[in-house]
ROMARLO-480926 format. One record per residue (C-alpha): residue number from 1; residue in three letters; chain; x negated, z, y. Coordinates in pm, 1 decimal. Layout:
<kolvexs>
KOLVEX  num  residu  chaine         X         Z         Y
KOLVEX  NUM     ALA       A         X         Z         Y
...
</kolvexs>
This chain:
<kolvexs>
KOLVEX  num  residu  chaine         X         Z         Y
KOLVEX    1     MET       A     -49.0       8.6      24.5
KOLVEX    2     ILE       A    -116.3     -50.9     395.0
KOLVEX    3     ASN       A    -263.4     254.4     524.8
KOLVEX    4     PRO       A      70.8     321.6     801.1
KOLVEX    5     PHE       A    -187.8     496.6    1030.8
KOLVEX    6     LYS       A    -319.2     243.5    1313.6
KOLVEX    7     TYR       A    -565.0     400.2    1590.2
KOLVEX    8     GLY       A    -862.3     268.1    1802.8
KOLVEX    9     ARG       A    -587.8     -10.3    1941.0
KOLVEX   10     VAL       A    -247.1     -71.9    2100.8
KOLVEX   11     VAL       A      -5.4      35.2    1910.4
KOLVEX   12     SER       A     435.7     -59.4    1970.6
KOLVEX   13     ASP       A     720.4     -12.7    1779.8
KOLVEX   14     GLU       A     759.7     183.7    1466.1
KOLVEX   15     ASP       A     379.5     288.0    1526.3
KOLVEX   16     PHE       A     451.1     448.0    1879.2
KOLVEX   17     CYS       A     525.1     834.0    1833.3
KOLVEX   18     SER       A     784.6     816.7    2101.9
KOLVEX   19     ARG       A     783.4     998.1    2418.5
KOLVEX   20     PRO       A    1109.2    1041.3    2562.7
KOLVEX   21     VAL       A    1015.1    1206.1    2878.6
KOLVEX   22     LEU       A     733.0     977.2    2967.3
KOLVEX   23     GLN       A     894.8     640.5    2873.4
KOLVEX   24     LYS       A    1182.5     725.5    3105.2
KOLVEX   25     GLU       A     951.6     852.7    3343.8
KOLVEX   26     LEU       A     730.9     572.0    3386.3
KOLVEX   27     ALA       A    1047.3     325.2    3411.2
KOLVEX   28     ARG       A    1206.9     435.3    3637.4
KOLVEX   29     CYS       A     904.1     364.5    3870.7
KOLVEX   30     ILE       A     866.8      34.3    3695.3
KOLVEX   31     THR       A    1254.0     -93.4    3768.7
KOLVEX   32     SER       A    1215.2      79.9    4193.9
KOLVEX   33     ALA       A     861.7    -191.0    4197.2
KOLVEX   34     GLN       A     703.6     195.0    4226.8
KOLVEX   35     ASN       A     260.2     186.6    4189.7
KOLVEX   36     VAL       A     213.1     404.7    3948.8
KOLVEX   37     LEU       A    -132.9     600.4    3829.0
KOLVEX   38     VAL       A    -107.8     698.1    3460.7
KOLVEX   39     GLU       A    -398.6     962.7    3372.7
KOLVEX   40     GLY       A    -502.6    1141.8    3116.4
KOLVEX   41     GLU       A    -799.9    1227.9    2899.1
KOLVEX   42     ARG       A    -929.5     944.4    2647.5
KOLVEX   43     ARG       A    -744.5     816.3    2344.7
KOLVEX   44     THR       A    -419.8    1059.3    2455.4
KOLVEX   45     GLY       A    -263.3     681.8    2442.1
KOLVEX   46     LYS       A    -206.4     569.3    2730.6
KOLVEX   47     THR       A    -217.0     248.0    2749.1
KOLVEX   48     SER       A      27.1     237.1    2415.9
KOLVEX   49     LEU       A     268.7     407.8    2650.7
KOLVEX   50     ILE       A     279.1     171.0    2878.3
KOLVEX   51     ILE       A     336.9    -106.5    2679.9
KOLVEX   52     GLU       A     579.2      13.6    2508.9
KOLVEX   53     THR       A     748.8     142.5    2834.3
KOLVEX   54     VAL       A     754.6    -200.7    2942.5
KOLVEX   55     ARG       A     823.3    -345.5    2609.0
KOLVEX   56     ASN       A    1201.7    -157.0    2628.7
KOLVEX   57     LEU       A    1293.6    -259.3    2960.3
KOLVEX   58     LYS       A    1499.5    -589.9    2963.8
KOLVEX   59     ASN       A    1377.8    -896.4    3049.9
KOLVEX   60     TYR       A    1035.3    -671.6    3160.5
KOLVEX   61     ARG       A     656.0    -877.3    3080.4
KOLVEX   62     HIS       A     334.9    -717.7    3166.0
KOLVEX   63     LEU       A     -15.0    -864.0    3279.7
KOLVEX   64     TYR       A    -272.4    -672.5    3162.9
KOLVEX   65     ILE       A    -613.5    -660.5    3333.9
KOLVEX   66     ASP       A    -898.0    -456.0    3128.2
KOLVEX   67     CYS       A   -1147.7    -308.5    3336.7
KOLVEX   68     PHE       A   -1354.5    -131.3    3141.0
KOLVEX   69     GLU       A   -1733.6     -87.3    3184.5
KOLVEX   70     ILE       A   -1638.3    -381.5    3460.6
KOLVEX   71     LYS       A   -2004.9    -477.9    3636.4
KOLVEX   72     SER       A   -1971.2    -704.1    3932.0
KOLVEX   73     VAL       A   -1707.5    -862.1    4127.1
KOLVEX   74     GLU       A   -1744.3   -1173.0    3993.9
KOLVEX   75     ASP       A   -1666.2    -990.4    3658.2
KOLVEX   76     LEU       A   -1347.1    -916.6    3755.9
KOLVEX   77     PHE       A   -1249.3   -1168.2    3964.3
KOLVEX   78     ARG       A   -1253.4   -1362.8    3623.3
KOLVEX   79     ARG       A   -1041.7   -1084.6    3421.0
KOLVEX   80     ILE       A    -757.3   -1148.5    3662.8
KOLVEX   81     VAL       A    -785.9   -1465.7    3624.4
KOLVEX   82     ASN       A    -813.3   -1490.2    3274.1
KOLVEX   83     ALA       A    -555.7   -1266.7    3215.4
KOLVEX   84     LEU       A    -285.8   -1469.7    3472.2
KOLVEX   85     LEU       A    -398.0   -1776.2    3290.1
KOLVEX   86     HIS       A    -338.0   -1668.9    2904.0
KOLVEX   87     ASN       A     -48.0   -1459.2    3009.0
KOLVEX   88     GLU       A     208.6   -1613.0    2737.5
KOLVEX   89     HIS       A     525.5   -1543.5    2945.4
KOLVEX   90     GLN       A     454.0   -1646.7    3277.8
KOLVEX   91     ALA       A     146.4   -1763.6    3365.8
KOLVEX   92     PRO       A     125.7   -2000.6    3615.4
KOLVEX   93     PRO       A      33.9   -2374.5    3569.0
KOLVEX   94     PHE       A    -315.8   -2409.8    3486.3
KOLVEX   95     ALA       A    -326.2   -2672.2    3780.1
KOLVEX   96     THR       A    -223.5   -2421.9    4035.3
KOLVEX   97     ILE       A    -487.5   -2140.1    3919.6
KOLVEX   98     LEU       A    -721.8   -2392.5    3999.2
KOLVEX   99     LYS       A    -582.8   -2531.2    4319.3
KOLVEX  100     ALA       A    -537.9   -2195.2    4460.8
KOLVEX  101     LEU       A    -908.4   -2070.5    4355.2
KOLVEX  102     SER       A   -1081.8   -2430.1    4468.3
KOLVEX  103     HIS       A   -1236.3   -2269.8    4732.4
KOLVEX  104     LEU       A   -1472.8   -2062.5    4512.1
KOLVEX  105     ARG       A   -1568.2   -2398.2    4332.6
KOLVEX  106     PRO       A   -1430.9   -2223.6    3942.4
KOLVEX  107     VAL       A   -1584.8   -2313.1    3625.5
KOLVEX  108     VAL       A   -1353.0   -2395.5    3327.2
KOLVEX  109     SER       A   -1511.2   -2395.5    2983.9
KOLVEX  110     VAL       A   -1362.9   -2307.8    2670.4
KOLVEX  111     ASP       A   -1401.2   -2034.9    2391.4
KOLVEX  112     PRO       A   -1524.6   -2225.3    2074.5
KOLVEX  113     LEU       A   -1327.4   -1979.4    1861.0
KOLVEX  114     THR       A   -1032.7   -1990.8    1987.9
KOLVEX  115     GLY       A    -991.4   -2306.7    2202.3
KOLVEX  116     MET       A    -864.4   -2136.0    2490.7
KOLVEX  117     PRO       A    -972.0   -2179.5    2787.0
KOLVEX  118     SER       A   -1205.4   -2014.0    3040.6
KOLVEX  119     VAL       A   -1178.4   -1958.9    3410.9
KOLVEX  120     SER       A   -1486.0   -1782.8    3637.4
KOLVEX  121     ILE       A   -1678.3   -1854.1    3987.4
KOLVEX  122     ASN       A   -1953.6   -2098.4    3989.3
KOLVEX  123     THR       A   -2281.4   -1955.0    3977.4
KOLVEX  124     PHE       A   -2407.2   -2093.1    4257.4
KOLVEX  125     THR       A   -2098.7   -1926.9    4492.0
KOLVEX  126     ASP       A   -2193.0   -1586.7    4588.4
KOLVEX  127     ALA       A   -1910.7   -1397.0    4470.4
KOLVEX  128     GLN       A   -1820.2   -1141.0    4750.9
KOLVEX  129     PRO       A   -1489.5    -888.5    4748.1
KOLVEX  130     ASP       A   -1275.0   -1124.4    4954.4
KOLVEX  131     SER       A   -1340.8   -1354.1    4651.4
KOLVEX  132     LEU       A   -1032.4   -1171.5    4537.4
KOLVEX  133     ASP       A    -858.7   -1244.2    4803.6
KOLVEX  134     SER       A    -681.0   -1563.8    4624.5
KOLVEX  135     VAL       A    -634.0   -1448.5    4305.8
KOLVEX  136     MET       A    -418.0   -1092.2    4441.1
KOLVEX  137     ASP       A    -234.0   -1386.1    4655.9
KOLVEX  138     LEU       A    -175.3   -1582.3    4314.7
KOLVEX  139     ILE       A       4.1   -1294.0    4164.4
KOLVEX  140     GLY       A     257.2   -1192.9    4439.7
KOLVEX  141     THR       A     367.8   -1569.3    4478.8
KOLVEX  142     THR       A     402.4   -1570.6    4054.8
KOLVEX  143     PHE       A     561.8   -1290.1    4058.4
KOLVEX  144     LYS       A     762.0   -1200.1    4337.8
KOLVEX  145     LYS       A    1096.7   -1318.0    4180.4
KOLVEX  146     ARG       A    1020.2   -1187.2    3833.3
KOLVEX  147     ASN       A    1051.6    -885.2    3681.6
KOLVEX  148     VAL       A     663.2    -820.5    3613.3
KOLVEX  149     VAL       A     464.8    -532.5    3565.4
KOLVEX  150     ILE       A      62.1    -574.7    3675.1
KOLVEX  151     VAL       A    -180.3    -330.7    3478.3
KOLVEX  152     PHE       A    -491.0    -231.7    3561.0
KOLVEX  153     ASP       A    -632.2      -8.0    3239.7
KOLVEX  154     GLU       A    -962.9     178.6    3263.3
KOLVEX  155     PHE       A    -920.1     154.6    3673.9
KOLVEX  156     GLN       A   -1171.0     409.2    3711.3
KOLVEX  157     ASP       A   -1454.6     186.0    3577.5
KOLVEX  158     ILE       A   -1388.8     -36.5    3993.0
KOLVEX  159     LEU       A   -1606.6     261.3    4093.3
KOLVEX  160     GLN       A   -1897.6     101.3    3890.9
KOLVEX  161     LEU       A   -1941.3    -139.3    4153.6
KOLVEX  162     LYS       A   -2156.8    -125.4    4396.6
KOLVEX  163     GLU       A   -1847.8    -291.0    4623.5
KOLVEX  164     GLN       A   -1683.3     -75.9    4524.3
KOLVEX  165     ARG       A   -1566.9      19.3    4904.0
KOLVEX  166     GLN       A   -1456.1    -276.6    5014.1
KOLVEX  167     VAL       A   -1252.2    -428.0    4652.8
KOLVEX  168     LEU       A   -1100.5     -93.9    4668.7
KOLVEX  169     ALA       A   -1002.4    -199.4    5002.9
KOLVEX  170     LEU       A    -935.5    -545.6    4902.9
KOLVEX  171     LEU       A    -696.5    -461.5    4610.7
KOLVEX  172     ARG       A    -474.6    -238.3    4832.6
KOLVEX  173     GLY       A    -451.4    -456.7    5165.9
KOLVEX  174     LYS       A    -288.7    -726.8    4911.3
KOLVEX  175     ILE       A    -122.3    -463.9    4691.9
KOLVEX  176     GLN       A      70.3    -280.7    4959.5
KOLVEX  177     PHE       A     260.7    -585.7    5076.0
KOLVEX  178     GLN       A     373.9    -720.9    4742.8
KOLVEX  179     SER       A     691.6    -521.1    4751.6
KOLVEX  180     THR       A     862.0    -622.8    4445.5
KOLVEX  181     ILE       A     562.4    -581.8    4211.1
KOLVEX  182     SER       A     530.6    -269.1    4010.3
KOLVEX  183     TYR       A     117.2    -201.8    3970.1
KOLVEX  184     VAL       A      23.9      65.2    3718.4
KOLVEX  185     PHE       A    -331.3     188.8    3704.3
KOLVEX  186     ALA       A    -415.3     354.0    3366.0
KOLVEX  187     GLY       A    -764.4     591.4    3364.5
KOLVEX  188     SER       A    -899.5     820.0    3122.2
KOLVEX  189     VAL       A   -1218.8     958.5    3313.5
KOLVEX  190     ARG       A    -967.0    1223.7    3511.7
KOLVEX  191     ASN       A   -1235.7    1313.8    3791.7
KOLVEX  192     THR       A   -1317.8     994.4    3829.0
KOLVEX  193     MET       A    -923.8     865.2    3882.5
KOLVEX  194     HIS       A    -877.3    1106.5    4138.8
KOLVEX  195     ASP       A   -1178.3     968.3    4335.4
KOLVEX  196     ILE       A    -961.6     676.2    4414.3
KOLVEX  197     PHE       A    -651.1     817.7    4443.5
KOLVEX  198     TYR       A    -682.7    1207.5    4547.6
KOLVEX  199     ASP       A    -901.9    1143.5    4759.2
KOLVEX  200     PRO       A    -778.2    1146.4    5172.0
KOLVEX  201     THR       A   -1082.9     885.4    5214.7
KOLVEX  202     SER       A   -1031.3     658.0    4919.2
KOLVEX  203     PRO       A    -815.5     310.4    5009.4
KOLVEX  204     PHE       A    -593.3     414.3    4758.1
KOLVEX  205     PHE       A    -530.5     737.1    4855.0
KOLVEX  206     LYS       A    -141.6     857.3    4767.6
KOLVEX  207     SER       A     -52.4     511.5    4703.7
KOLVEX  208     ALA       A      80.6     598.7    4338.9
KOLVEX  209     VAL       A     294.6     845.9    4172.7
KOLVEX  210     THR       A      52.9    1006.4    3861.0
KOLVEX  211     ILE       A     218.2    1065.3    3529.2
KOLVEX  212     THR       A     -11.9    1261.2    3377.6
KOLVEX  213     VAL       A     -51.8    1161.3    2967.4
KOLVEX  214     GLY       A    -116.7    1446.8    2775.2
KOLVEX  215     ASP       A    -105.6    1546.1    2413.1
KOLVEX  216     ILE       A     233.0    1474.2    2191.3
KOLVEX  217     PRO       A     461.8    1796.0    2147.0
KOLVEX  218     ARG       A     298.4    1912.0    1831.9
KOLVEX  219     GLU       A     702.9    1916.4    1647.3
KOLVEX  220     ARG       A     774.9    1554.3    1752.6
KOLVEX  221     PHE       A     415.5    1453.7    1640.3
KOLVEX  222     SER       A     446.7    1609.1    1268.7
KOLVEX  223     GLU       A     764.5    1482.7    1206.9
KOLVEX  224     PHE       A     586.4    1154.2    1308.2
KOLVEX  225     ILE       A     304.6    1183.7    1083.8
KOLVEX  226     THR       A     528.0    1341.1     812.0
KOLVEX  227     ALA       A     772.3    1020.4     783.9
KOLVEX  228     LYS       A     442.8     821.6     777.8
KOLVEX  229     PHE       A     292.4    1028.0     512.0
KOLVEX  230     LEU       A     592.0     999.4     330.6
KOLVEX  231     HIS       A     816.6     701.0     345.5
KOLVEX  232     HIS       A     502.6     470.0     379.8
KOLVEX  233     GLY       A     271.6     615.1     116.7
KOLVEX  234     ARG       A     516.7     883.2     -89.0
KOLVEX  235     ARG       A     308.9    1120.9     -24.3
KOLVEX  236     LYS       A     419.7    1508.6     114.4
KOLVEX  237     ILE       A     196.8    1706.7     380.5
KOLVEX  238     GLY       A     338.6    2041.5     487.8
KOLVEX  239     MET       A     261.1    2238.4     812.1
KOLVEX  240     GLU       A     -53.6    2399.3     696.2
KOLVEX  241     MET       A    -210.6    2090.8     667.6
KOLVEX  242     LEU       A     -77.9    1884.8     979.0
KOLVEX  243     ASP       A    -235.8    2208.5    1135.1
KOLVEX  244     ILE       A    -588.2    2167.0    1036.1
KOLVEX  245     LEU       A    -544.2    1819.9    1107.8
KOLVEX  246     PHE       A    -447.8    1951.4    1452.3
KOLVEX  247     THR       A    -708.8    2190.7    1492.4
KOLVEX  248     ILE       A   -1023.8    1959.4    1363.9
KOLVEX  249     THR       A    -859.6    1671.6    1620.7
KOLVEX  250     GLN       A    -802.5    1933.5    1912.3
KOLVEX  251     GLU       A    -441.4    1701.2    1906.3
KOLVEX  252     VAL       A    -545.9    1425.1    2068.1
KOLVEX  253     PRO       A    -295.7    1143.0    1959.3
KOLVEX  254     GLY       A    -589.6     853.9    1858.7
KOLVEX  255     ASP       A    -806.1    1145.4    1686.6
KOLVEX  256     VAL       A    -525.1    1275.9    1549.6
KOLVEX  257     GLN       A    -401.2     906.0    1382.0
KOLVEX  258     GLU       A    -779.1     827.6    1258.9
KOLVEX  259     LEU       A    -793.4    1128.0    1069.8
KOLVEX  260     CYS       A    -450.9    1067.3     909.6
KOLVEX  261     ALA       A    -583.5     746.6     824.6
KOLVEX  262     ALA       A    -826.6     870.9     644.2
KOLVEX  263     VAL       A    -667.6    1100.3     463.9
KOLVEX  264     TRP       A    -417.3     846.4     368.0
KOLVEX  265     ASP       A    -722.8     661.8     216.8
KOLVEX  266     SER       A    -872.9     955.4      42.5
KOLVEX  267     SER       A    -509.3    1094.6     -87.6
KOLVEX  268     LEU       A    -340.9     962.0    -418.5
KOLVEX  269     PRO       A      86.7     819.7    -382.8
KOLVEX  270     ASN       A     347.0    1075.9    -494.9
KOLVEX  271     ARG       A     122.2    1420.4    -454.7
KOLVEX  272     THR       A     149.9    1636.7    -191.4
KOLVEX  273     VAL       A    -143.6    1595.6      78.8
KOLVEX  274     ASP       A    -326.5    1919.1      72.7
KOLVEX  275     ARG       A    -737.9    2066.3     256.2
KOLVEX  276     GLU       A    -856.9    1934.1     -50.7
KOLVEX  277     CYS       A    -846.2    1607.2      77.7
KOLVEX  278     ILE       A   -1044.6    1693.6     441.5
KOLVEX  279     PRO       A   -1397.8    1681.8     278.1
KOLVEX  280     ALA       A   -1341.8    1361.8     177.5
KOLVEX  281     ALA       A   -1183.4    1216.5     479.8
KOLVEX  282     LEU       A   -1467.4    1349.6     710.8
KOLVEX  283     GLU       A   -1645.1    1169.1     496.9
KOLVEX  284     LEU       A   -1508.5     890.9     507.0
KOLVEX  285     ILE       A   -1554.0     910.3     903.5
KOLVEX  286     TYR       A   -1928.9     977.9     894.6
KOLVEX  287     SER       A   -1954.8     636.2     706.9
KOLVEX  288     ARG       A   -1783.6     443.7     964.7
KOLVEX  289     GLU       A   -1931.1     565.9    1237.7
KOLVEX  290     HIS       A   -2259.1     733.3    1149.3
KOLVEX  291     ARG       A   -2449.0     469.1    1375.7
KOLVEX  292     ILE       A   -2270.9     541.9    1611.4
KOLVEX  293     TYR       A   -2345.2     934.2    1610.6
KOLVEX  294     GLU       A   -2718.9     869.4    1556.4
KOLVEX  295     SER       A   -2736.0     620.8    1864.4
KOLVEX  296     HIS       A   -2600.5     973.8    2059.0
KOLVEX  297     LEU       A   -2895.7    1165.7    1922.2
KOLVEX  298     SER       A   -3124.8     842.8    2004.0
KOLVEX  299     LEU       A   -3011.3     890.8    2406.3
KOLVEX  300     ILE       A   -3129.4    1292.4    2406.5
KOLVEX  301     THR       A   -3425.8    1537.1    2402.0
KOLVEX  302     GLY       A   -3446.7    1796.4    2182.5
KOLVEX  303     GLN       A   -3327.6    2066.6    2482.2
KOLVEX  304     GLN       A   -3038.0    1891.8    2513.0
KOLVEX  305     LEU       A   -2975.4    1860.2    2102.6
KOLVEX  306     ARG       A   -3016.3    2225.3    2059.1
KOLVEX  307     CYS       A   -2743.8    2273.3    2318.9
KOLVEX  308     LEU       A   -2502.0    2018.9    2186.9
KOLVEX  309     VAL       A   -2573.4    2232.7    1875.2
KOLVEX  310     SER       A   -2452.2    2575.6    2018.1
KOLVEX  311     LEU       A   -2157.9    2389.2    2204.4
KOLVEX  312     ALA       A   -2078.2    2244.4    1849.5
KOLVEX  313     ARG       A   -2122.2    2600.1    1680.6
KOLVEX  314     ARG       A   -2000.8    2793.9    1972.0
KOLVEX  315     GLY       A   -1748.6    2568.0    2134.3
KOLVEX  316     GLY       A   -1791.0    2513.6    2536.4
KOLVEX  317     LYS       A   -1586.8    2784.4    2726.4
KOLVEX  318     ASN       A   -1866.2    3019.6    2815.6
KOLVEX  319     PRO       A   -2222.6    2783.7    2762.8
KOLVEX  320     TYR       A   -2441.0    3021.2    3029.0
KOLVEX  321     SER       A   -2329.9    3346.7    2804.3
KOLVEX  322     VAL       A   -2625.7    3579.0    2668.8
KOLVEX  323     ASP       A   -2477.2    3485.8    2360.4
KOLVEX  324     PHE       A   -2517.8    3117.1    2406.7
KOLVEX  325     ILE       A   -2860.6    3153.0    2548.1
KOLVEX  326     ASN       A   -2928.3    3353.3    2238.8
KOLVEX  327     ASP       A   -2793.9    3095.6    2031.6
KOLVEX  328     SER       A   -2932.0    2785.1    2160.5
KOLVEX  329     GLY       A   -3285.1    2933.1    2254.4
KOLVEX  330     ILE       A   -3291.4    2766.4    2616.4
KOLVEX  331     ARG       A   -3350.6    3079.9    2789.1
KOLVEX  332     GLN       A   -3261.7    2955.0    3164.4
KOLVEX  333     PRO       A   -2917.2    2888.4    3258.5
KOLVEX  334     GLY       A   -3070.8    2640.5    3497.9
KOLVEX  335     SER       A   -3166.3    2375.7    3194.3
KOLVEX  336     ILE       A   -2886.0    2427.7    2995.4
KOLVEX  337     ARG       A   -2705.5    2284.4    3314.0
KOLVEX  338     LYS       A   -2943.1    2071.2    3332.8
KOLVEX  339     ALA       A   -2885.4    1948.9    2940.4
KOLVEX  340     ILE       A   -2476.1    1983.1    3002.9
KOLVEX  341     GLN       A   -2482.4    1740.6    3230.7
KOLVEX  342     ARG       A   -2666.2    1446.9    3068.3
KOLVEX  343     LEU       A   -2416.5    1525.4    2790.2
KOLVEX  344     LEU       A   -2153.3    1437.0    3032.4
KOLVEX  345     ASP       A   -2307.7    1168.9    3172.0
KOLVEX  346     LEU       A   -2341.9    1009.7    2833.9
KOLVEX  347     ARG       A   -1981.1    1044.2    2778.7
KOLVEX  348     ILE       A   -2017.1    1248.0    2453.8
KOLVEX  349     ILE       A   -1890.4    1570.8    2607.6
KOLVEX  350     TYR       A   -1591.6    1578.8    2884.1
KOLVEX  351     LEU       A   -1493.8    1881.2    3063.6
KOLVEX  352     PHE       A   -1090.5    1988.8    3039.2
KOLVEX  353     ASN       A    -984.5    2322.2    3185.8
KOLVEX  354     LYS       A   -1313.5    2470.0    3245.2
KOLVEX  355     GLU       A   -1401.4    2415.0    2872.5
KOLVEX  356     HIS       A   -1645.5    2120.1    2720.1
KOLVEX  357     LYS       A   -1529.5    1944.1    2453.7
KOLVEX  358     PHE       A   -1706.5    1664.4    2227.2
KOLVEX  359     VAL       A   -1581.9    1317.9    2352.9
KOLVEX  360     ASN       A   -1536.4    1271.6    2004.0
KOLVEX  361     PRO       A   -1405.9    1536.3    1777.1
KOLVEX  362     PHE       A   -1610.5    1365.0    1487.3
KOLVEX  363     PHE       A   -1930.3    1349.3    1557.7
KOLVEX  364     ARG       A   -1893.2    1788.5    1629.7
KOLVEX  365     TYR       A   -1841.2    1825.0    1226.9
KOLVEX  366     TRP       A   -2087.9    1535.0    1141.7
KOLVEX  367     LEU       A   -2349.3    1779.9    1359.8
KOLVEX  368     LEU       A   -2256.8    2083.9    1159.3
KOLVEX  369     SER       A   -2231.4    1921.1     829.8
KOLVEX  370     LYS       A   -2641.8    1785.7     848.0
KOLVEX  371     GLY       A   -2732.0    2133.9     998.7
KOLVEX  372     TYR       A   -2913.7    2050.2    1305.4
</kolvexs>
């Protein structure tokens, strides 16, 4: 039987664990052409929430623009144009796109694998923030009288651009006059999203309603998981086992789904899933991800590793306590502070409610299993 648990990608329909309150709030904003900031920690299901909400709105479509690890203005331009180009429901004619962008000398290429066209700016044209003027105007004219949601995912990575201020100002200047279009900005690094939307000096200050995506209520998620195990795999799972899954993953929805998928693969039909499945499930995840873990270790020093291991053993609430200092063997709080900052910069850990947590909880258990 096919594993019913999906993770690491956008899910919808029966693979999506519904969030009625958030979906209702987001739907209300979208149908009112209100711009929305959807924020939350990693793997909480922000993108799936947005896509599923739009899918359930009658006659609405979305235009998805992924800003993850964006490196340049030209890169942002290309992603927006190609999102327009490949929007299967409401794409403007190819000739219209080229004409609107003709002053930028667009270059058309074809993906040899998919056969799909792609547009970029001529390499001899110096891409500046105002290069985005035409493409944003194209969005405005194309979707002015249509029910469309423009989704900018991982929007915080705009801050990686050296021209970030000018880009944000230009985008905000265009968006504020497109009053019939709803823009949704999703981001997983909360502090930097706050810099964009809550800083009074930012062009996007107070420009969107905030919807925070956190953990799925345990009762609702438990019902969803139990049904998946039973209906798709003829496996029963009790509350004790569910509690173990939630504890290991810190209730992060994407990580819960990943662990459930591994447990499903490590168990047999017509049986009750119990704690004996956990070691095999974790080993399965380690076998898939160990190169990522090893890559993390290659980027940090021995002292940073000792700090990381102590966070794994003791948790991240009091990293400057006497007990933590003794456990890590790092005597100077300043050295611990520098080590933690390095781990934060590498996105190995993150800070949430004054606690330092592992971005990937399975990396934590892998470290402990290896006896570092």
